N, CA, C and O atoms as a GROMACS GRO file, in nm:
protein
  292
    1MET      N    1   0.084  -0.118   0.000
    1MET     CA    2   0.000   0.000   0.000
    1MET      C    3   0.089   0.124   0.000
    1MET      O    4   0.189   0.129   0.072
    2THR      N    5   0.053   0.225  -0.079
    2THR     CA    6   0.130   0.348  -0.084
    2THR      C    7   0.062   0.456   0.001
    2THR      O    8  -0.058   0.453   0.025
    3ASP      N    9   0.143   0.550   0.046
    3ASP     CA   10   0.090   0.663   0.121
    3ASP      C   11   0.025   0.762   0.025
    3ASP      O   12   0.068   0.778  -0.089
    4LEU      N   13  -0.079   0.829   0.074
    4LEU     CA   14  -0.145   0.932  -0.004
    4LEU      C   15  -0.066   1.062   0.012
    4LEU      O   16  -0.051   1.113   0.123
    5HIS      N   17  -0.017   1.114  -0.098
    5HIS     CA   18   0.056   1.241  -0.096
    5HIS      C   19  -0.046   1.353  -0.113
    5HIS      O   20  -0.119   1.358  -0.212
    6THR      N   21  -0.050   1.444  -0.015
    6THR     CA   22  -0.141   1.557  -0.024
    6THR      C   23  -0.060   1.683  -0.048
    6THR      O   24   0.054   1.695  -0.003
    7PHE      N   25  -0.119   1.776  -0.119
    7PHE     CA   26  -0.051   1.904  -0.139
    7PHE      C   27  -0.152   2.016  -0.146
    7PHE      O   28  -0.270   1.995  -0.175
    8SER      N   29  -0.102   2.136  -0.120
    8SER     CA   30  -0.183   2.256  -0.120
    8SER      C   31  -0.151   2.340  -0.243
    8SER      O   32  -0.040   2.334  -0.297
    9VAL      N   33  -0.249   2.416  -0.287
    9VAL     CA   34  -0.229   2.510  -0.396
    9VAL      C   35  -0.255   2.649  -0.340
    9VAL      O   36  -0.365   2.677  -0.291
   10ALA      N   37  -0.155   2.736  -0.346
   10ALA     CA   38  -0.169   2.875  -0.300
   10ALA      C   39  -0.181   2.966  -0.421
   10ALA      O   40  -0.098   2.961  -0.512
   11ILE      N   41  -0.285   3.049  -0.422
   11ILE     CA   42  -0.315   3.130  -0.539
   11ILE      C   43  -0.324   3.277  -0.500
   11ILE      O   44  -0.407   3.313  -0.417
   12PRO      N   45  -0.239   3.363  -0.559
   12PRO     CA   46  -0.259   3.507  -0.542
   12PRO      C   47  -0.376   3.548  -0.632
   12PRO      O   48  -0.377   3.519  -0.751
   13VAL      N   49  -0.474   3.615  -0.575
   13VAL     CA   50  -0.596   3.647  -0.650
   13VAL      C   51  -0.604   3.796  -0.679
   13VAL      O   52  -0.597   3.879  -0.588
   14TYR      N   53  -0.620   3.829  -0.805
   14TYR     CA   54  -0.645   3.966  -0.849
   14TYR      C   55  -0.754   3.957  -0.955
   14TYR      O   56  -0.743   3.877  -1.048
   15GLN      N   57  -0.855   4.037  -0.943
   15GLN     CA   58  -0.972   4.033  -1.032
   15GLN      C   59  -1.034   3.894  -1.030
   15GLN      O   60  -1.060   3.834  -1.134
   16GLY      N   61  -1.058   3.845  -0.910
   16GLY     CA   62  -1.108   3.709  -0.891
   16GLY      C   63  -1.243   3.680  -0.950
   16GLY      O   64  -1.272   3.566  -0.984
   17ALA      N   65  -1.329   3.780  -0.963
   17ALA     CA   66  -1.461   3.756  -1.020
   17ALA      C   67  -1.450   3.703  -1.162
   17ALA      O   68  -1.537   3.628  -1.208
   18THR      N   69  -1.345   3.741  -1.232
   18THR     CA   70  -1.328   3.693  -1.369
   18THR      C   71  -1.237   3.572  -1.379
   18THR      O   72  -1.247   3.495  -1.474
   19THR      N   73  -1.147   3.552  -1.281
   19THR     CA   74  -1.049   3.443  -1.291
   19THR      C   75  -1.079   3.322  -1.202
   19THR      O   76  -1.047   3.209  -1.239
   20LEU      N   77  -1.140   3.345  -1.085
   20LEU     CA   78  -1.160   3.233  -0.991
   20LEU      C   79  -1.255   3.124  -1.040
   20LEU      O   80  -1.223   3.006  -1.023
   21PRO      N   81  -1.368   3.155  -1.100
   21PRO     CA   82  -1.458   3.046  -1.141
   21PRO      C   83  -1.390   2.943  -1.232
   21PRO      O   84  -1.402   2.823  -1.208
   22GLY      N   85  -1.320   2.987  -1.333
   22GLY     CA   86  -1.252   2.894  -1.424
   22GLY      C   87  -1.138   2.821  -1.357
   22GLY      O   88  -1.117   2.702  -1.381
   23LEU      N   89  -1.064   2.891  -1.272
   23LEU     CA   90  -0.952   2.829  -1.202
   23LEU      C   91  -0.999   2.722  -1.105
   23LEU      O   92  -0.943   2.613  -1.100
   24LEU      N   93  -1.104   2.752  -1.028
   24LEU     CA   94  -1.157   2.652  -0.935
   24LEU      C   95  -1.215   2.532  -1.009
   24LEU      O   96  -1.207   2.419  -0.961
   25GLU      N   97  -1.272   2.556  -1.125
   25GLU     CA   98  -1.323   2.445  -1.206
   25GLU      C   99  -1.208   2.353  -1.248
   25GLU      O  100  -1.222   2.230  -1.244
   26GLU      N  101  -1.094   2.412  -1.287
   26GLU     CA  102  -0.977   2.332  -1.325
   26GLU      C  103  -0.919   2.255  -1.206
   26GLU      O  104  -0.868   2.144  -1.223
   27LEU      N  105  -0.928   2.313  -1.087
   27LEU     CA  106  -0.872   2.248  -0.969
   27LEU      C  107  -0.966   2.145  -0.907
   27LEU      O  108  -0.926   2.075  -0.814
   28ALA      N  109  -1.088   2.134  -0.955
   28ALA     CA  110  -1.183   2.039  -0.896
   28ALA      C  111  -1.138   1.895  -0.917
   28ALA      O  112  -1.150   1.814  -0.826
   29ARG      N  113  -1.086   1.862  -1.033
   29ARG     CA  114  -1.046   1.724  -1.062
   29ARG      C  115  -0.933   1.675  -0.971
   29ARG      O  116  -0.941   1.563  -0.921
   30PRO      N  117  -0.827   1.756  -0.947
   30PRO     CA  118  -0.720   1.706  -0.860
   30PRO      C  119  -0.760   1.692  -0.713
   30PRO      O  120  -0.681   1.640  -0.634
   31THR      N  121  -0.879   1.737  -0.675
   31THR     CA  122  -0.923   1.720  -0.535
   31THR      C  123  -0.980   1.581  -0.511
   31THR      O  124  -1.015   1.546  -0.399
   32ILE      N  125  -0.988   1.502  -0.616
   32ILE     CA  126  -1.029   1.362  -0.606
   32ILE      C  127  -0.901   1.279  -0.609
   32ILE      O  128  -0.821   1.293  -0.702
   33PRO      N  129  -0.878   1.192  -0.511
   33PRO     CA  130  -0.754   1.113  -0.511
   33PRO      C  131  -0.732   1.041  -0.644
   33PRO      O  132  -0.825   0.983  -0.700
   34SER      N  133  -0.608   1.046  -0.691
   34SER     CA  134  -0.572   0.981  -0.816
   34SER      C  135  -0.427   0.935  -0.808
   34SER      O  136  -0.364   0.946  -0.703
   35LYS      N  137  -0.375   0.885  -0.918
   35LYS     CA  138  -0.237   0.837  -0.922
   35LYS      C  139  -0.155   0.924  -1.017
   35LYS      O  140  -0.203   0.968  -1.121
   36THR      N  141  -0.030   0.947  -0.978
   36THR     CA  142   0.064   1.018  -1.065
   36THR      C  143   0.108   0.922  -1.175
   36THR      O  144   0.082   0.802  -1.166
   37PRO      N  145   0.176   0.973  -1.279
   37PRO     CA  146   0.228   0.883  -1.382
   37PRO      C  147   0.322   0.776  -1.326
   37PRO      O  148   0.338   0.669  -1.386
   38ASP      N  149   0.385   0.804  -1.211
   38ASP     CA  150   0.475   0.706  -1.148
   38ASP      C  151   0.402   0.612  -1.053
   38ASP      O  152   0.465   0.527  -0.990
   39GLY      N  153   0.269   0.625  -1.042
   39GLY     CA  154   0.192   0.534  -0.959
   39GLY      C  155   0.172   0.574  -0.815
   39GLY      O  156   0.123   0.495  -0.735
   40HIS      N  157   0.207   0.697  -0.779
   40HIS     CA  158   0.188   0.746  -0.643
   40HIS      C  159   0.046   0.801  -0.626
   40HIS      O  160  -0.006   0.868  -0.715
   41ASP      N  161  -0.017   0.770  -0.511
   41ASP     CA  162  -0.148   0.826  -0.481
   41ASP      C  163  -0.132   0.971  -0.438
   41ASP      O  164  -0.046   1.003  -0.356
   42CYS      N  165  -0.215   1.062  -0.495
   42CYS     CA  166  -0.203   1.203  -0.462
   42CYS      C  167  -0.339   1.272  -0.467
   42CYS      O  168  -0.434   1.223  -0.530
   43VAL      N  169  -0.346   1.387  -0.400
   43VAL     CA  170  -0.469   1.465  -0.398
   43VAL      C  171  -0.436   1.609  -0.357
   43VAL      O  172  -0.347   1.631  -0.276
   44VAL      N  173  -0.508   1.705  -0.414
   44VAL     CA  174  -0.501   1.843  -0.366
   44VAL      C  175  -0.590   1.849  -0.243
   44VAL      O  176  -0.711   1.826  -0.252
   45SER      N  177  -0.531   1.879  -0.128
   45SER     CA  178  -0.607   1.878  -0.003
   45SER      C  179  -0.663   2.014   0.034
   45SER      O  180  -0.758   2.023   0.111
   46GLU      N  181  -0.606   2.121  -0.021
   46GLU     CA  182  -0.658   2.254   0.007
   46GLU      C  183  -0.615   2.352  -0.100
   46GLU      O  184  -0.511   2.336  -0.164
   47VAL      N  185  -0.697   2.454  -0.118
   47VAL     CA  186  -0.667   2.564  -0.208
   47VAL      C  187  -0.672   2.690  -0.123
   47VAL      O  188  -0.775   2.723  -0.064
   48LEU      N  189  -0.561   2.761  -0.117
   48LEU     CA  190  -0.551   2.883  -0.037
   48LEU      C  191  -0.556   3.004  -0.129
   48LEU      O  192  -0.478   3.014  -0.223
   49LEU      N  193  -0.648   3.095  -0.102
   49LEU     CA  194  -0.663   3.216  -0.182
   49LEU      C  195  -0.608   3.335  -0.104
   49LEU      O  196  -0.646   3.357   0.010
   50ARG      N  197  -0.521   3.410  -0.166
   50ARG     CA  198  -0.465   3.532  -0.105
   50ARG      C  199  -0.508   3.649  -0.191
   50ARG      O  200  -0.461   3.664  -0.304
   51PHE      N  201  -0.597   3.731  -0.138
   51PHE     CA  202  -0.653   3.842  -0.215
   51PHE      C  203  -0.557   3.960  -0.223
   51PHE      O  204  -0.496   3.998  -0.123
   52ALA      N  205  -0.544   4.016  -0.343
   52ALA     CA  206  -0.452   4.127  -0.369
   52ALA      C  207  -0.521   4.262  -0.356
   52ALA      O  208  -0.464   4.364  -0.397
   53GLN      N  209  -0.641   4.266  -0.301
   53GLN     CA  210  -0.716   4.390  -0.280
   53GLN      C  211  -0.744   4.464  -0.411
   53GLN      O  212  -0.751   4.587  -0.412
   54GLY      N  213  -0.760   4.390  -0.519
   54GLY     CA  214  -0.790   4.451  -0.647
   54GLY      C  215  -0.940   4.461  -0.670
   54GLY      O  216  -1.019   4.425  -0.582
   55PRO      N  217  -0.980   4.509  -0.785
   55PRO     CA  218  -1.121   4.521  -0.819
   55PRO      C  219  -1.180   4.385  -0.856
   55PRO      O  220  -1.113   4.282  -0.849
   56ALA      N  221  -1.303   4.386  -0.895
   56ALA     CA  222  -1.374   4.270  -0.952
   56ALA      C  223  -1.429   4.173  -0.849
   56ALA      O  224  -1.446   4.055  -0.881
   57ALA      N  225  -1.456   4.217  -0.729
   57ALA     CA  226  -1.529   4.136  -0.631
   57ALA      C  227  -1.464   4.002  -0.599
   57ALA      O  228  -1.534   3.902  -0.587
   58SER      N  229  -1.333   3.998  -0.585
   58SER     CA  230  -1.265   3.872  -0.551
   58SER      C  231  -1.319   3.808  -0.424
   58SER      O  232  -1.350   3.689  -0.425
   59PRO      N  233  -1.331   3.884  -0.313
   59PRO     CA  234  -1.381   3.820  -0.190
   59PRO      C  235  -1.524   3.768  -0.203
   59PRO      O  236  -1.558   3.667  -0.141
   60ALA      N  237  -1.605   3.833  -0.282
   60ALA     CA  238  -1.743   3.788  -0.299
   60ALA      C  239  -1.750   3.659  -0.379
   60ALA      O  240  -1.846   3.582  -0.365
   61THR      N  241  -1.651   3.633  -0.462
   61THR     CA  242  -1.649   3.513  -0.546
   61THR      C  243  -1.604   3.391  -0.467
   61THR      O  244  -1.651   3.281  -0.494
   62ALA      N  245  -1.516   3.407  -0.370
   62ALA     CA  246  -1.459   3.294  -0.296
   62ALA      C  247  -1.562   3.210  -0.222
   62ALA      O  248  -1.553   3.087  -0.229
   63PRO      N  249  -1.659   3.268  -0.150
   63PRO     CA  250  -1.755   3.182  -0.082
   63PRO      C  251  -1.831   3.090  -0.178
   63PRO      O  252  -1.862   2.976  -0.143
   64THR      N  253  -1.860   3.139  -0.297
   64THR     CA  254  -1.926   3.054  -0.397
   64THR      C  255  -1.838   2.935  -0.431
   64THR      O  256  -1.885   2.822  -0.442
   65GLY      N  257  -1.708   2.961  -0.449
   65GLY     CA  258  -1.615   2.853  -0.481
   65GLY      C  259  -1.604   2.752  -0.369
   65GLY      O  260  -1.597   2.632  -0.395
   66THR      N  261  -1.600   2.798  -0.245
   66THR     CA  262  -1.586   2.704  -0.135
   66THR      C  263  -1.713   2.624  -0.114
   66THR      O  264  -1.708   2.513  -0.062
   67THR      N  265  -1.826   2.679  -0.152
   67THR     CA  266  -1.951   2.605  -0.142
   67THR      C  267  -1.960   2.501  -0.253
   67THR      O  268  -2.003   2.388  -0.229
   68LYS      N  269  -1.921   2.538  -0.372
   68LYS     CA  270  -1.929   2.448  -0.487
   68LYS      C  271  -1.824   2.337  -0.479
   68LYS      O  272  -1.849   2.225  -0.524
   69TYR      N  273  -1.706   2.367  -0.422
   69TYR     CA  274  -1.597   2.272  -0.414
   69TYR      C  275  -1.556   2.251  -0.268
   69TYR      O  276  -1.448   2.295  -0.228
   70PRO      N  277  -1.640   2.185  -0.188
   70PRO     CA  278  -1.604   2.165  -0.047
   70PRO      C  279  -1.487   2.069  -0.034
   70PRO      O  280  -1.458   1.990  -0.124
   71THR      N  281  -1.420   2.078   0.080
   71THR     CA  282  -1.308   1.988   0.104
   71THR      C  283  -1.360   1.850   0.145
   71THR      O  284  -1.476   1.836   0.185
   72GLY      N  285  -1.276   1.752   0.134
   72GLY     CA  286  -1.316   1.616   0.170
   72GLY      C  287  -1.312   1.588   0.319
   72GLY      O  288  -1.354   1.481   0.363
   73SER      N  289  -1.262   1.684   0.396
   73SER     CA  290  -1.249   1.658   0.540
   73SER      C  291  -1.374   1.699   0.617
   73SER      O  292  -1.379   1.683   0.739
   0.00000   0.00000   0.00000
């Protein structure tokens, strides 16, 4: 049996209303445990958003993302 390798994705967010929906959609698949090409079990265990205080309602977009893509824990 192999150990599950977990990793985090840290994202600097600027103009999140236009960029976060597509980015979170792309990150949804790696949040399901899978195997690397070398056969290791892996999963994205968390996505950390760091807001750059820019326009486009970035903070308002994040709760929608966390509701649509809840963590497995």
